[in-house]
N, C-alpha and C positions, 0 to 999 in steps of 0.2 A: 678805552680797551676794545680790542677787536673779538668779535664773537667766533668762538670755534664751531665750525659746523662741519657734519660729515658729508662727504659728496652726495650721498643718496638724498639728503635733505633738499637738494635743489631740483630734484627730479619731480616730474608730475606725479599725483597721486595715483597708484595703480588702479586699474579698473577693476570692479568687483567681479571676480570669477566664482560662478558656482560650480563647485565640483560635484561631478555626477558619477559618486562611487555606486558600486553595484550594492543592492541591499545585502545585509549579513545573511547567511544561509539560515534556513528554518531549522528548528529542533530536530526534525526528522532528517533533513539532510546533512546536518552536523554529526549526528550520532548513529545513524543507520545507513547501511548499503541496500540500495534498491536492487531487486531481482524480479524477473518477470516470467511468467509461464503463459505462452500466448496458446489460444485455441484449446482450452483445457477440454479433455476428453473428446477431441475432434470437432468441438462445436465452434464454429466461426466468430471471431471477435469476442469470445468469453475469456477474456485476459484477467489473470490475477496479479497482484504485486505482493511480494514478500519482502518485508522490511527486516534485515537480519542486523542485530546488534552485535558489538565486539564480544559480548558474553555469550554468544550464540543463541539467544533468544530470537525468535521469528515471529513478527507481528503479520497476520494474513489480511490483506486488504484488497479491494477491486483496483484494477489497473484503470486508467483514465479513458482506455478506449472500450470499456466493457459497455454493453448495451443499456443497462441500468444508468449509467452516468452520461451515455452520448445522446440518447434518444429523448431525453425529457420525460421519461417514463415516470409515473406516480406508483410509489411502492404502496402496496395494500397492507402488506404483512410480512414478517420475517419469522421463521420458525427453526429451532434448533432441534426438532423432533425429527429424527433421520428415518427411523422406522417405529413400528409398534413397541419394540423392546429396547430402543437405543435413543436416548435424548442426550444431546451435548450439555443440556442445563444440569443434569445429575451428576455431571464430573466435580467430584470433589477432592482436592489435593491437599495432601498434609505432610508437614515434616521435611527435613532435609533432603530425602531422597524422592520426594514427590509422590508419596504412595497414593494410590487411588486414581491416578491420572489415567484417563483413556489413551491407549496407545494409537497412533494414527499411521496410515500409510499414505503415500503421495496422491493416491486417488480417492481416499477416505472424505466423503462428505461431511462438511461442518454445519452448514444450513442451508435453508431453501428461502429464495425471495420470490414472493408472489406480487406481481403487478396488477394494476387494475384493468390494464388491457387483456388480462388473461394470461399473459406470458408467466412462465415460471423458470427460475434460474437455480441451479445448484452450484453453491460454492465448495470447491474441494481445498483440501489441506495443502497440497502442491509439495509438502516436505514430510518426511518421516519424523515422528517423534512424539512426545507425551504432549497432551492438550493440558495447558496450564490454566487457561481462562477462556470465557467466550464474553462478548460484549453484551451484557443484558441491557444495556441503555438503548440499543437500536431497536429493542422489541417495543419499548414504549415510544421511542422518537426515530421511526424508520427513515426520516428526511435526514438525519445524522450521516446516514451512509452515502447519500448524494452531496451533502454540503461540506463535509469534513472528511472524505474517505480515507486519507492517510494518518488522521489523528483521532479524533473522537468517534469517528464511524468506522473504527476498525472491526474485524469479525471475531478473530481469535488470536490467542498467543499460544505458541507451540515451542517446545524446548526439545530440539534434537539430542540424541545420543552423542555423548563426548566423542565416541570414536568415529561418528558419521559426520560430525560437524564441519569437517572440511569437505566432505564429498557431497553434502546436501545441494550444492549449487551446481553440480553437474546436471545438465539438462535444463538449467533455468538460465535466461538471457539476461545480459548487463543491460542497462539504460540505453546504451549506445545502439546494441543489437535489438532491443525492442523498438526503438524510434524507427530504425531501418525496415522492421517488419510492417510498422504502422504505415510508413510512406509507401511501402511495395502495395499495400492492401488499398491505400486511397488512390495509387496509380491504376491499379488494376480495375477499380470500380468507375473510374473517370473514362477509362478507354473502351469499356463494354458498350456495345450499341443499345 
């Protein structure tokens, strides 16, 4: 009896091809839209990143080009004490309507970062809204701010007013616009004598 073979069986075995698929997007990339504020308060390279969720919550973080992340600086301490009368740590939010939350403007300071070289950086809100929480973990572990700035090293969570949730991104840069700003900065510094 003659064996039935399919024509493919006579072909040489295929070489192993290793597929190089791009890695799956991170949790942040999957659920948040990145917005950027460059040169906050006119200070060069002090860039902030705002991660906006579809439910309008905004997570305030440092952008990759911020001097704290770029220069290999050592963070000595972080303080949420903005003035003698105002500490972001005293923010207590309760209930459905988020009673007790501190209201922030775009330029409202969230915290101060003190580096071992004497430099001090004030991190601003960049969006108007209610302060939902601050990241107390970075007080005990300041290195989280540098190691995982978009996740465990976030600075604060802000909830914009519902009416303003569409307009908060006005004045902020998209990822592509921000990358263009960073490239222009790099070109400007390389062409200077």
